[in-house]
DRENDO-1510 file (C-alpha; in Angstrom, 1 decimal, always signed):
<recs>
REC; n; res; u; v; w
REC; 1; MET; +42.1; -20.5; +86.1 .
REC; 2; GLN; +41.2; -16.9; +85.6 .
REC; 3; VAL; +39.6; -16.0; +82.2 .
REC; 4; TRP; +39.9; -12.7; +80.4 .
REC; 5; ASN; +37.5; -12.1; +77.6 .
REC; 6; PHE; +39.2; -9.9; +75.0 .
REC; 7; GLY; +36.2; -9.5; +72.8 .
REC; 8; ARG; +36.1; -8.6; +69.1 .
REC; 9; TYR; +37.4; -5.3; +67.9 .
REC; 10; ALA; +37.7; -5.9; +64.2 .
REC; 11; VAL; +36.6; -8.4; +61.7 .
REC; 12; GLY; +39.1; -11.2; +61.3 .
REC; 13; ALA; +40.3; -14.5; +62.6 .
REC; 14; CYS; +40.0; -15.4; +66.2 .
REC; 15; VAL; +43.3; -15.9; +68.0 .
REC; 16; ALA; +43.5; -17.5; +71.4 .
REC; 17; VAL; +46.3; -16.6; +73.8 .
REC; 18; VAL; +47.4; -18.8; +76.6 .
REC; 19; LEU; +49.4; -17.2; +79.4 .
REC; 20; LEU; +51.1; -19.8; +81.6 .
REC; 21; ALA; +52.6; -18.1; +84.6 .
REC; 22; GLY; +55.8; -19.8; +85.7 .
REC; 23; CYS; +55.5; -23.5; +86.7 .
REC; 24; GLY; +51.9; -23.6; +87.9 .
REC; 25; GLY; +48.7; -21.7; +87.5 .
REC; 26; GLY; +47.9; -19.6; +84.5 .
REC; 27; ALA; +45.4; -17.6; +82.6 .
REC; 28; LEU; +43.5; -18.1; +79.3 .
REC; 29; SER; +42.7; -15.2; +77.1 .
REC; 30; CYS; +40.9; -15.1; +73.8 .
REC; 31; PHE; +40.5; -12.1; +71.5 .
REC; 32; ALA; +39.7; -11.5; +67.9 .
REC; 33; CYS; +42.2; -9.7; +65.8 .
REC; 34; ALA; +42.1; -7.9; +62.5 .
REC; 35; GLN; +43.0; -9.9; +59.4 .
REC; 36; HIS; +46.6; -9.0; +58.6 .
REC; 37; ASP; +49.4; -10.5; +56.5 .
REC; 38; THR; +51.9; -11.6; +59.0 .
REC; 39; ARG; +54.0; -13.5; +56.6 .
REC; 40; VAL; +57.7; -13.1; +56.8 .
REC; 41; GLY; +60.4; -14.3; +54.5 .
REC; 42; THR; +63.7; -15.9; +54.9 .
REC; 43; ALA; +66.4; -14.5; +57.1 .
REC; 44; VAL; +67.6; -12.0; +54.6 .
REC; 45; GLN; +65.6; -11.2; +51.4 .
REC; 46; ARG; +66.7; -9.3; +48.3 .
REC; 47; ASP; +65.5; -5.8; +48.3 .
REC; 48; THR; +63.6; -4.6; +45.3 .
REC; 49; GLY; +64.3; -1.0; +46.1 .
REC; 50; SER; +60.6; -0.1; +46.1 .
REC; 51; GLY; +59.5; +2.4; +48.6 .
REC; 52; SER; +62.8; +4.2; +48.8 .
REC; 53; GLY; +61.4; +7.3; +47.3 .
REC; 54; GLY; +64.8; +8.2; +46.0 .
REC; 55; SER; +66.0; +8.6; +49.6 .
REC; 56; SER; +69.4; +7.1; +48.8 .
REC; 57; LYS; +70.3; +10.2; +46.8 .
REC; 58; TYR; +69.6; +12.5; +49.7 .
REC; 59; ILE; +70.1; +10.7; +53.0 .
REC; 60; GLN; +73.6; +9.6; +54.1 .
REC; 61; HIS; +73.1; +9.4; +57.8 .
REC; 62; VAL; +70.2; +8.1; +60.0 .
REC; 63; ILE; +70.2; +8.7; +63.8 .
REC; 64; VAL; +67.6; +6.8; +65.9 .
REC; 65; VAL; +67.2; +8.5; +69.3 .
REC; 66; ILE; +65.5; +6.1; +71.7 .
REC; 67; GLN; +63.6; +7.7; +74.6 .
REC; 68; GLU; +61.7; +5.9; +77.3 .
REC; 69; ASN; +58.2; +4.9; +78.3 .
REC; 70; ARG; +55.6; +7.4; +77.1 .
REC; 71; SER; +52.4; +6.8; +75.2 .
REC; 72; PHE; +51.5; +9.2; +72.4 .
REC; 73; ASP; +48.7; +10.7; +74.4 .
REC; 74; ASN; +51.0; +11.3; +77.4 .
REC; 75; LEU; +53.2; +13.7; +75.4 .
REC; 76; PHE; +50.9; +14.9; +72.5 .
REC; 77; ALA; +47.3; +14.5; +73.7 .
REC; 78; THR; +46.6; +18.2; +73.1 .
REC; 79; PHE; +48.8; +18.8; +70.0 .
REC; 80; PRO; +46.7; +20.6; +67.4 .
REC; 81; GLY; +45.7; +18.3; +64.5 .
REC; 82; ALA; +47.1; +15.1; +66.1 .
REC; 83; ASP; +45.0; +12.1; +67.1 .
REC; 84; GLY; +45.1; +12.8; +70.8 .
REC; 85; ALA; +42.5; +12.5; +73.6 .
REC; 86; THR; +41.2; +14.6; +76.4 .
REC; 87; GLY; +39.9; +11.6; +78.4 .
REC; 88; GLY; +39.4; +7.9; +78.3 .
REC; 89; CYS; +37.3; +5.0; +79.6 .
REC; 90; MET; +38.4; +3.3; +82.8 .
REC; 91; ALA; +37.3; +0.0; +84.1 .
REC; 92; PRO; +37.1; -0.7; +87.9 .
REC; 93; PRO; +38.9; -0.7; +90.3 .
REC; 94; SER; +37.7; +2.9; +91.0 .
REC; 95; ASP; +34.8; +4.7; +92.5 .
REC; 96; LEU; +36.4; +8.1; +92.0 .
REC; 97; LEU; +33.9; +9.3; +89.4 .
REC; 98; PRO; +30.2; +8.7; +89.0 .
REC; 99; ARG; +29.4; +5.9; +86.6 .
REC; 100; SER; +26.8; +8.1; +84.9 .
REC; 101; GLN; +29.6; +10.0; +83.2 .
REC; 102; ALA; +30.5; +7.0; +81.0 .
REC; 103; SER; +27.5; +6.7; +78.8 .
REC; 104; SER; +28.0; +9.9; +76.9 .
REC; 105; HIS; +31.5; +8.9; +75.9 .
REC; 106; GLY; +30.9; +5.5; +74.5 .
REC; 107; CYS; +32.5; +3.6; +77.3 .
REC; 108; LYS; +31.3; +0.0; +78.0 .
REC; 109; SER; +28.9; -0.7; +80.8 .
REC; 110; GLY; +30.4; -0.2; +84.2 .
REC; 111; ASP; +33.3; +1.9; +83.0 .
REC; 112; GLN; +34.0; +5.5; +84.0 .
REC; 113; TRP; +35.0; +8.4; +81.8 .
REC; 114; VAL; +38.2; +9.9; +83.1 .
REC; 115; PRO; +39.4; +13.3; +81.9 .
REC; 116; LEU; +43.1; +13.3; +81.3 .
REC; 117; LYS; +44.9; +15.4; +83.9 .
REC; 118; GLU; +47.9; +17.6; +83.2 .
REC; 119; GLU; +51.0; +16.3; +85.0 .
REC; 120; ALA; +54.7; +17.3; +85.2 .
REC; 121; LEU; +57.2; +15.4; +83.1 .
REC; 122; ALA; +59.0; +14.4; +86.3 .
REC; 123; GLU; +55.9; +12.6; +87.7 .
REC; 124; PRO; +56.4; +10.1; +90.6 .
REC; 125; CYS; +54.8; +6.9; +89.3 .
REC; 126; ASP; +56.4; +4.1; +87.2 .
REC; 127; TRP; +53.5; +2.1; +86.0 .
REC; 128; ALA; +53.9; -1.5; +85.1 .
REC; 129; HIS; +54.3; -2.1; +81.4 .
REC; 130; GLY; +55.1; -5.8; +80.6 .
REC; 131; ARG; +53.1; -8.3; +78.5 .
REC; 132; HIS; +50.5; -9.0; +81.1 .
REC; 133; ASN; +50.0; -5.3; +81.7 .
REC; 134; PHE; +49.6; -4.7; +78.0 .
REC; 135; LEU; +46.8; -7.3; +77.9 .
REC; 136; THR; +45.2; -5.8; +81.0 .
REC; 137; ASP; +45.3; -2.2; +79.5 .
REC; 138; TYR; +44.0; -3.4; +76.1 .
REC; 139; ASP; +41.1; -5.3; +77.7 .
REC; 140; GLY; +39.7; -6.9; +74.5 .
REC; 141; GLY; +39.9; -3.6; +72.7 .
REC; 142; ALA; +38.0; -1.5; +75.3 .
REC; 143; MET; +41.3; +0.3; +76.1 .
REC; 144; ASP; +40.1; +0.8; +79.7 .
REC; 145; GLY; +42.4; -1.3; +81.9 .
REC; 146; PHE; +45.1; +1.3; +82.5 .
REC; 147; GLY; +43.8; +2.1; +86.0 .
REC; 148; SER; +44.5; -1.5; +87.1 .
REC; 149; GLU; +48.3; -1.1; +86.9 .
REC; 150; GLY; +50.6; -0.9; +89.9 .
REC; 151; GLY; +53.1; +1.9; +90.3 .
REC; 152; GLY; +55.8; +0.4; +92.5 .
REC; 153; GLY; +57.2; +1.8; +95.7 .
REC; 154; ASN; +56.5; +5.4; +94.9 .
REC; 155; CYS; +52.8; +4.8; +94.0 .
REC; 156; PRO; +51.6; +1.6; +95.8 .
REC; 157; GLY; +48.2; +0.1; +94.9 .
REC; 158; LYS; +46.3; +0.5; +91.7 .
REC; 159; ALA; +46.9; +3.4; +89.3 .
REC; 160; GLY; +43.3; +4.5; +89.0 .
REC; 161; THR; +43.1; +7.9; +87.3 .
REC; 162; LYS; +46.8; +8.5; +87.9 .
REC; 163; ALA; +47.6; +6.7; +84.6 .
REC; 164; TYR; +45.2; +9.0; +82.8 .
REC; 165; VAL; +47.6; +12.0; +82.4 .
REC; 166; TYR; +49.3; +14.1; +79.8 .
REC; 167; THR; +52.5; +16.0; +80.2 .
REC; 168; ASN; +52.4; +19.7; +80.6 .
REC; 169; PRO; +53.4; +21.0; +77.2 .
REC; 170; SER; +55.5; +23.8; +78.8 .
REC; 171; GLU; +57.8; +21.1; +80.1 .
REC; 172; ILE; +58.4; +19.4; +76.8 .
REC; 173; VAL; +58.8; +22.5; +74.6 .
REC; 174; PRO; +61.6; +21.1; +72.5 .
REC; 175; TYR; +59.5; +18.1; +71.5 .
REC; 176; TRP; +56.5; +20.3; +70.5 .
REC; 177; THR; +58.9; +22.7; +68.7 .
REC; 178; MET; +60.2; +19.7; +66.6 .
REC; 179; ALA; +56.7; +18.6; +65.9 .
REC; 180; LYS; +55.6; +22.1; +64.8 .
REC; 181; GLN; +58.6; +22.4; +62.5 .
REC; 182; TYR; +59.1; +18.9; +61.2 .
REC; 183; VAL; +57.1; +15.6; +61.3 .
REC; 184; LEU; +55.1; +14.2; +64.2 .
REC; 185; ALA; +53.8; +10.6; +63.6 .
REC; 186; ASP; +50.7; +9.9; +65.5 .
REC; 187; HIS; +50.2; +6.3; +64.5 .
REC; 188; MET; +53.5; +4.7; +65.4 .
REC; 189; PHE; +52.9; +1.4; +67.3 .
REC; 190; GLN; +55.4; -0.7; +69.2 .
REC; 191; THR; +56.4; -3.9; +67.5 .
REC; 192; GLN; +55.3; -5.9; +70.6 .
REC; 193; GLY; +53.0; -5.4; +73.5 .
REC; 194; SER; +55.8; -5.7; +75.9 .
REC; 195; GLY; +58.4; -3.6; +77.8 .
REC; 196; SER; +61.7; -1.9; +77.0 .
REC; 197; PHE; +64.0; -4.9; +76.7 .
REC; 198; THR; +62.2; -6.3; +73.7 .
REC; 199; ALA; +61.5; -2.9; +72.3 .
REC; 200; HIS; +65.2; -2.1; +72.1 .
REC; 201; GLN; +65.6; -5.5; +70.4 .
REC; 202; ASP; +62.8; -4.7; +67.9 .
REC; 203; LEU; +64.6; -1.4; +67.0 .
REC; 204; ILE; +67.7; -3.4; +65.8 .
REC; 205; ALA; +66.0; -6.6; +64.5 .
REC; 206; GLY; +62.3; -5.9; +63.8 .
REC; 207; GLY; +61.3; -8.6; +66.3 .
REC; 208; THR; +62.7; -11.2; +68.7 .
REC; 209; ILE; +61.9; -14.3; +66.7 .
REC; 210; LEU; +63.9; -17.3; +68.0 .
REC; 211; ASN; +63.4; -20.1; +65.5 .
REC; 212; PRO; +63.4; -20.7; +61.7 .
REC; 213; ASN; +59.7; -21.5; +61.7 .
REC; 214; LYS; +59.1; -18.1; +63.3 .
REC; 215; THR; +56.8; -19.5; +65.9 .
REC; 216; GLN; +58.7; -18.4; +69.0 .
REC; 217; SER; +59.6; -14.9; +70.2 .
REC; 218; VAL; +61.0; -13.3; +73.3 .
REC; 219; VAL; +58.8; -11.2; +75.5 .
REC; 220; ASP; +59.3; -9.0; +78.6 .
REC; 221; PHE; +62.8; -9.1; +80.2 .
REC; 222; PRO; +65.4; -11.4; +81.6 .
REC; 223; THR; +65.3; -12.7; +85.1 .
REC; 224; SER; +68.5; -11.0; +86.2 .
REC; 225; MET; +70.9; -8.3; +85.1 .
REC; 226; PRO; +72.8; -7.5; +83.0 .
REC; 227; TRP; +70.4; -8.2; +80.2 .
REC; 228; GLY; +72.7; -9.8; +77.7 .
REC; 229; CYS; +75.5; -12.2; +76.9 .
REC; 230; ASP; +77.7; -11.0; +79.7 .
REC; 231; ASN; +75.2; -12.1; +82.4 .
REC; 232; LYS; +77.2; -14.4; +84.7 .
REC; 233; ASP; +74.3; -16.4; +86.0 .
REC; 234; PRO; +73.7; -19.4; +83.8 .
REC; 235; LYS; +70.2; -19.7; +85.3 .
REC; 236; THR; +69.1; -16.4; +83.8 .
REC; 237; VAL; +66.3; -16.9; +81.4 .
REC; 238; THR; +63.8; -14.8; +79.4 .
REC; 239; SER; +60.1; -15.3; +78.7 .
REC; 240; ARG; +58.8; -16.3; +75.3 .
REC; 241; LEU; +55.6; -16.5; +73.3 .
REC; 242; ILE; +54.9; -19.7; +71.3 .
REC; 243; TRP; +52.5; -19.8; +68.3 .
REC; 244; GLU; +51.1; -23.3; +67.9 .
REC; 245; HIS; +47.7; -24.8; +67.0 .
REC; 246; GLY; +46.3; -21.3; +66.3 .
REC; 247; MET; +47.2; -20.0; +69.7 .
REC; 248; ILE; +49.8; -17.9; +71.4 .
REC; 249; LYS; +51.1; -19.6; +74.5 .
REC; 250; GLY; +53.2; -17.5; +76.9 .
REC; 251; GLU; +55.9; -19.2; +78.8 .
REC; 252; PHE; +57.0; -16.7; +81.4 .
REC; 253; ASP; +60.6; -17.4; +82.6 .
REC; 254; GLY; +60.6; -20.2; +80.1 .
REC; 255; GLY; +62.7; -18.6; +77.4 .
REC; 256; PRO; +66.4; -18.9; +76.5 .
REC; 257; PHE; +69.4; -17.2; +78.1 .
REC; 258; PRO; +69.5; -13.6; +76.8 .
REC; 259; CYS; +72.3; -14.1; +74.3 .
REC; 260; PHE; +70.6; -14.4; +70.9 .
REC; 261; SER; +71.8; -15.5; +67.4 .
REC; 262; TYR; +69.0; -14.0; +65.3 .
REC; 263; ALA; +70.0; -11.5; +62.6 .
REC; 264; THR; +69.9; -7.8; +63.2 .
REC; 265; LEU; +70.3; -4.7; +61.0 .
REC; 266; ARG; +73.9; -4.9; +61.8 .
REC; 267; ASP; +74.2; -8.0; +59.6 .
REC; 268; LEU; +72.8; -6.1; +56.6 .
REC; 269; LEU; +74.9; -3.0; +57.3 .
REC; 270; ASP; +78.1; -5.0; +57.6 .
REC; 271; ALA; +77.3; -7.0; +54.4 .
REC; 272; LYS; +77.2; -3.7; +52.4 .
REC; 273; SER; +80.1; -2.0; +54.4 .
REC; 274; VAL; +77.8; +0.6; +55.8 .
REC; 275; SER; +79.2; +2.0; +59.0 .
REC; 276; TRP; +77.1; +1.9; +62.2 .
REC; 277; THR; +77.5; +2.8; +65.9 .
REC; 278; TYR; +75.3; +2.0; +68.9 .
REC; 279; TYR; +75.6; +4.6; +71.7 .
REC; 280; SER; +74.6; +3.6; +75.2 .
REC; 281; PRO; +75.2; +4.9; +78.7 .
REC; 282; PRO; +77.7; +3.4; +81.2 .
REC; 283; GLU; +75.9; +1.6; +84.0 .
REC; 284; PRO; +76.7; -0.2; +87.3 .
REC; 285; TYR; +78.1; -3.3; +85.5 .
REC; 286; GLY; +80.6; -1.1; +83.6 .
REC; 287; THR; +79.5; -2.4; +80.1 .
REC; 288; GLY; +76.6; -0.3; +79.1 .
REC; 289; ALA; +75.0; -3.7; +78.8 .
REC; 290; LEU; +71.7; -3.2; +80.5 .
REC; 291; TRP; +70.6; -0.6; +77.9 .
REC; 292; ASN; +72.7; -1.7; +74.9 .
REC; 293; ALA; +70.5; -3.9; +72.7 .
REC; 294; PHE; +73.6; -5.5; +71.1 .
REC; 295; ASP; +74.7; -6.9; +74.5 .
REC; 296; ALA; +72.1; -9.5; +73.9 .
REC; 297; ILE; +73.4; -10.3; +70.4 .
REC; 298; ASP; +76.1; -13.0; +70.5 .
REC; 299; ALA; +77.9; -12.0; +67.3 .
REC; 300; VAL; +78.4; -8.5; +68.5 .
REC; 301; ARG; +78.9; -8.9; +72.3 .
REC; 302; ASN; +81.4; -11.7; +71.8 .
REC; 303; GLY; +83.0; -10.3; +68.6 .
REC; 304; PRO; +85.3; -7.4; +67.7 .
REC; 305; GLU; +82.5; -4.9; +67.1 .
REC; 306; TRP; +81.8; -4.7; +70.8 .
REC; 307; THR; +84.9; -2.5; +71.1 .
REC; 308; THR; +84.7; -0.7; +67.7 .
REC; 309; ASN; +81.0; -0.1; +67.2 .
REC; 310; ILE; +79.7; +0.2; +70.7 .
REC; 311; GLN; +80.3; +3.7; +72.3 .
REC; 312; ASN; +79.3; +5.7; +75.3 .
REC; 313; SER; +76.3; +7.9; +74.6 .
REC; 314; THR; +78.3; +10.9; +75.8 .
REC; 315; LYS; +80.6; +10.4; +72.8 .
REC; 316; LEU; +77.9; +11.2; +70.2 .
REC; 317; LEU; +78.2; +15.0; +70.4 .
REC; 318; SER; +81.9; +14.9; +70.0 .
REC; 319; ASP; +81.6; +12.4; +67.1 .
REC; 320; ILE; +79.3; +14.9; +65.4 .
REC; 321; SER; +81.6; +17.9; +66.0 .
REC; 322; GLY; +84.6; +15.8; +65.0 .
REC; 323; ASN; +83.1; +14.7; +61.7 .
REC; 324; SER; +83.3; +11.0; +62.7 .
REC; 325; LEU; +79.6; +10.1; +62.7 .
REC; 326; ALA; +78.7; +6.7; +61.3 .
REC; 327; SER; +76.1; +6.3; +58.6 .
REC; 328; VAL; +73.6; +4.7; +61.0 .
REC; 329; ALA; +73.5; +5.3; +64.7 .
REC; 330; TRP; +71.3; +4.4; +67.6 .
REC; 331; VAL; +71.4; +6.5; +70.8 .
REC; 332; VAL; +70.2; +5.6; +74.3 .
REC; 333; PRO; +70.1; +8.3; +77.0 .
REC; 334; ASP; +71.7; +8.1; +80.4 .
REC; 335; ASP; +69.2; +7.8; +83.1 .
REC; 336; ASN; +69.7; +11.5; +83.9 .
REC; 337; ASN; +68.4; +12.3; +80.4 .
REC; 338; SER; +65.7; +9.7; +80.0 .
REC; 339; ASP; +62.0; +10.5; +79.9 .
REC; 340; HIS; +61.4; +7.4; +82.0 .
REC; 341; PRO; +58.5; +8.0; +84.6 .
REC; 342; ALA; +59.4; +8.4; +88.2 .
REC; 343; VAL; +62.5; +10.5; +87.4 .
REC; 344; THR; +63.3; +13.6; +89.4 .
REC; 345; HIS; +64.5; +15.7; +86.5 .
REC; 346; ASP; +63.3; +17.2; +83.2 .
REC; 347; LEU; +66.5; +16.9; +81.1 .
REC; 348; GLY; +65.2; +14.5; +78.4 .
REC; 349; PRO; +63.7; +17.1; +76.0 .
REC; 350; SER; +66.9; +19.3; +76.2 .
REC; 351; TRP; +69.1; +16.2; +75.7 .
REC; 352; VAL; +67.3; +15.3; +72.5 .
REC; 353; ALA; +67.4; +19.0; +71.4 .
REC; 354; SER; +71.2; +19.0; +72.0 .
REC; 355; ILE; +71.5; +16.1; +69.5 .
REC; 356; VAL; +69.3; +17.8; +66.9 .
REC; 357; ASN; +71.0; +21.1; +67.3 .
REC; 358; ALA; +74.5; +19.5; +67.0 .
REC; 359; ILE; +73.4; +17.9; +63.7 .
REC; 360; GLY; +71.6; +21.0; +62.5 .
REC; 361; GLU; +74.5; +23.2; +63.0 .
REC; 362; SER; +77.0; +20.9; +61.4 .
REC; 363; SER; +77.8; +19.8; +57.8 .
REC; 364; TYR; +75.7; +16.7; +58.4 .
REC; 365; TRP; +72.4; +18.5; +58.4 .
REC; 366; ASP; +71.9; +18.4; +54.6 .
REC; 367; ASN; +72.0; +14.6; +54.4 .
REC; 368; THR; +70.7; +13.4; +57.8 .
REC; 369; ALA; +67.4; +12.0; +59.1 .
REC; 370; ILE; +66.9; +12.1; +62.9 .
REC; 371; ILE; +64.2; +9.8; +64.2 .
REC; 372; VAL; +63.2; +10.3; +67.8 .
REC; 373; VAL; +61.0; +7.4; +69.1 .
REC; 374; TRP; +59.8; +6.3; +72.6 .
REC; 375; ASP; +60.4; +2.6; +73.2 .
REC; 376; ASP; +57.1; +1.7; +75.0 .
REC; 377; TRP; +53.9; +3.2; +76.4 .
REC; 378; GLY; +55.1; +3.2; +80.1 .
REC; 379; GLY; +51.7; +2.2; +81.4 .
REC; 380; PHE; +50.2; +5.5; +80.5 .
REC; 381; TYR; +46.7; +5.8; +78.9 .
REC; 382; ASP; +46.4; +6.0; +75.1 .
REC; 383; ASN; +43.2; +6.2; +73.1 .
REC; 384; GLU; +44.2; +4.3; +70.0 .
REC; 385; THR; +43.5; +0.6; +69.7 .
REC; 386; PRO; +46.3; -1.5; +68.2 .
REC; 387; PRO; +45.2; -2.2; +64.6 .
REC; 388; PHE; +46.1; -5.9; +64.5 .
REC; 389; PHE; +47.8; -8.7; +66.3 .
REC; 390; ASP; +50.4; -11.1; +64.9 .
REC; 391; HIS; +52.1; -14.4; +66.1 .
REC; 392; TRP; +54.8; -12.6; +68.1 .
REC; 393; GLY; +53.0; -10.5; +70.6 .
REC; 394; GLY; +52.4; -7.4; +68.4 .
REC; 395; VAL; +51.6; -4.9; +67.6 .
REC; 396; GLY; +51.6; -2.9; +70.9 .
REC; 397; PHE; +50.3; +0.5; +71.9 .
REC; 398; ARG; +51.1; +3.8; +70.2 .
REC; 399; VAL; +54.3; +5.7; +71.1 .
REC; 400; PRO; +55.3; +9.1; +69.8 .
REC; 401; MET; +57.8; +9.5; +66.9 .
REC; 402; LEU; +59.4; +12.7; +65.6 .
REC; 403; ILE; +61.3; +12.9; +62.3 .
REC; 404; ILE; +63.7; +15.8; +61.8 .
REC; 405; SER; +65.4; +16.3; +58.5 .
REC; 406; PRO; +65.9; +19.0; +55.8 .
REC; 407; TYR; +63.6; +16.8; +53.7 .
REC; 408; ALA; +61.0; +16.2; +56.4 .
REC; 409; LYS; +57.6; +16.7; +54.7 .
REC; 410; GLU; +56.0; +20.1; +55.3 .
REC; 411; GLY; +52.4; +20.8; +56.1 .
REC; 412; LYS; +50.3; +22.9; +53.8 .
REC; 413; LYS; +49.7; +25.7; +56.3 .
REC; 414; ARG; +52.8; +25.5; +58.4 .
REC; 415; HIS; +56.2; +23.9; +58.4 .
REC; 416; GLY; +55.2; +21.0; +60.6 .
REC; 417; TYR; +53.5; +17.9; +59.2 .
REC; 418; ILE; +51.4; +15.3; +61.1 .
REC; 419; SER; +51.7; +11.8; +59.6 .
REC; 420; HIS; +48.7; +9.6; +60.2 .
REC; 421; THR; +50.3; +6.7; +58.4 .
REC; 422; GLN; +50.3; +3.4; +60.4 .
REC; 423; TYR; +53.9; +2.7; +61.4 .
REC; 424; GLU; +55.7; +0.2; +63.6 .
REC; 425; PHE; +59.4; -0.1; +64.6 .
REC; 426; GLY; +59.9; -2.2; +61.5 .
REC; 427; SER; +59.0; +1.0; +59.5 .
REC; 428; ILE; +62.3; +2.6; +60.7 .
REC; 429; LEU; +64.3; -0.5; +59.7 .
REC; 430; LYS; +62.7; -0.6; +56.3 .
REC; 431; PHE; +63.6; +3.0; +55.7 .
REC; 432; ILE; +67.2; +2.4; +56.6 .
REC; 433; GLU; +67.2; -0.8; +54.5 .
REC; 434; ASN; +65.9; +1.1; +51.4 .
REC; 435; VAL; +68.3; +4.0; +51.8 .
REC; 436; TRP; +71.3; +1.8; +51.5 .
REC; 437; GLY; +69.8; -1.1; +49.4 .
REC; 438; LEU; +70.5; -3.6; +52.2 .
REC; 439; GLY; +67.8; -6.1; +51.5 .
REC; 440; GLN; +65.4; -7.2; +54.3 .
REC; 441; LEU; +65.7; -9.0; +57.6 .
REC; 442; GLY; +62.5; -10.8; +56.9 .
REC; 443; THR; +60.9; -9.9; +60.3 .
REC; 444; THR; +58.3; -7.2; +60.7 .
REC; 445; ASP; +60.3; -5.0; +58.3 .
REC; 446; THR; +58.7; -7.0; +55.5 .
REC; 447; ARG; +55.1; -6.0; +56.3 .
REC; 448; ALA; +55.8; -2.5; +57.8 .
REC; 449; THR; +55.2; +0.7; +55.9 .
REC; 450; SER; +58.4; +2.7; +55.5 .
REC; 451; ILE; +58.6; +6.1; +57.0 .
REC; 452; VAL; +59.7; +7.4; +53.6 .
REC; 453; ASP; +56.2; +8.9; +53.1 .
REC; 454; SER; +57.1; +11.5; +55.8 .
REC; 455; PHE; +59.8; +12.9; +53.6 .
REC; 456; ASP; +59.6; +15.0; +50.5 .
REC; 457; PHE; +62.8; +14.8; +48.4 .
REC; 458; THR; +61.3; +17.1; +45.7 .
REC; 459; GLN; +61.2; +20.1; +48.1 .
REC; 460; LYS; +64.1; +22.4; +48.6 .
REC; 461; PRO; +66.2; +21.3; +51.7 .
REC; 462; ARG; +65.2; +23.4; +54.7 .
REC; 463; LYS; +67.7; +25.6; +56.5 .
REC; 464; PHE; +68.1; +24.6; +60.1 .
REC; 465; THR; +66.6; +26.7; +62.9 .
REC; 466; PRO; +68.0; +25.8; +66.3 .
REC; 467; ILE; +65.6; +24.1; +68.8 .
REC; 468; GLY; +65.3; +26.1; +72.0 .
REC; 469; SER; +65.8; +24.2; +75.2 .
REC; 470; LYS; +66.1; +24.7; +79.0 .
REC; 471; TYR; +69.6; +23.1; +79.1 .
REC; 472; SER; +72.3; +23.8; +76.6 .
REC; 473; ARG; +74.5; +21.4; +74.6 .
REC; 474; THR; +77.4; +22.5; +76.8 .
REC; 475; TYR; +75.6; +21.2; +79.8 .
REC; 476; PHE; +75.4; +17.7; +78.3 .
REC; 477; LEU; +79.0; +17.8; +77.1 .
REC; 478; HIS; +80.2; +18.3; +80.7 .
REC; 479; GLN; +77.5; +16.1; +82.3 .
REC; 480; LYS; +78.8; +13.2; +84.4 .
REC; 481; PRO; +77.1; +9.8; +83.9 .
REC; 482; SER; +74.7; +8.6; +86.5 .
REC; 483; TYR; +75.7; +4.9; +86.3 .
REC; 484; ARG; +72.1; +4.0; +86.9 .
REC; 485; PRO; +70.1; +1.7; +84.7 .
REC; 486; VAL; +67.6; +3.5; +82.4 .
REC; 487; ASP; +64.9; +1.0; +83.0 .
REC; 488; SER; +64.2; -2.4; +84.7 .
REC; 489; GLU; +61.3; -3.7; +82.5 .
</recs>
């Protein structure tokens, strides 16, 4: 049995984590976590309305744009005023840099200090980013394990310094422009230290909790595709985390078939007759299922809303121009337009800009909030230690978040504002819940801080200035789908 010592990074209770790999063998990990109130309530709780900041008077539409696999430092390491980094500590394996460089940067004994290297957006390596990889990267709070990840066929072997990179700002100009004009959140953390499948669930449900006692949650991804109720292989399973006897036990490939019955934001929206749409790309199975989070929700996939509320992501722009936008929308890019590592294109920033510009130049601008968030860290280095751990595998690493709205808070010296508030994906759900008085799911939305503090509803609504981009909105209106899955983790 291999033992990882996760050390103590904050004063609080000690939590042991047992990772049982498959049917035999395993690993034991123990780390101390910060004391945090992880209590959650019943399935749906009455909302007190607190924390809304009067948003319901001003916001009538929320669009959540979900991009792929980038840590905060990978996109905004050098953004002025943000909590970025120019380098980080790296544990072996590597002898690329002299060990003497580590001591002046506070790295632990044996680590190396690795300056972050500028890299193209369309870089070649897809670093592993599942639960095991999260724990490796975290390394007991040392945040020095990123060099131990593998990069698949394009980048065989260990990552080493290749995971310590930031994207050339000239290739993500639309994102930096949005950050300079609106809100950049530099302390948004994933709900779970896991990959994209659970991240997309977290963005509709605030977690992947499986049982009434809230001691079991899904982690990583199903064993075969598509990742949802329409999977035809009855042997397909997920992995799960189990909290018992003060420990988290990981049963990899020991979870349920990926067709879940837990409540999502859809339940609260439907109960208050608030319209919603989930836009996802077509893919090889013809359903959009691989990257439609609701494909794994039984009540939606096997109910009438699968044909009424689930739409092709290419339809979003025409819904905006046709004045048929729902009150709440989630949008997942086609693989062509994803920021996923190991892509051969740079379309992602322009695709996001096309959505922002479509809203900004429409009648929706005055009452809309656009939230752009990346679903997981993608295996890239990030300097910020997760602030606490709960019973369900969270929280994970930092990811970027942009908030674009006429009521987005303005900085004192410039239009842009950097929010240093600690957020998680439940913060987005709580904001939506409060805007429409929906109540609460009782998952991580209960504890999360709403993103409402990144808005100022006392300020005069801003006039929209178009976001410049390399590719035009017309390009995306005529773009043919790739029919490729956006991710496989």
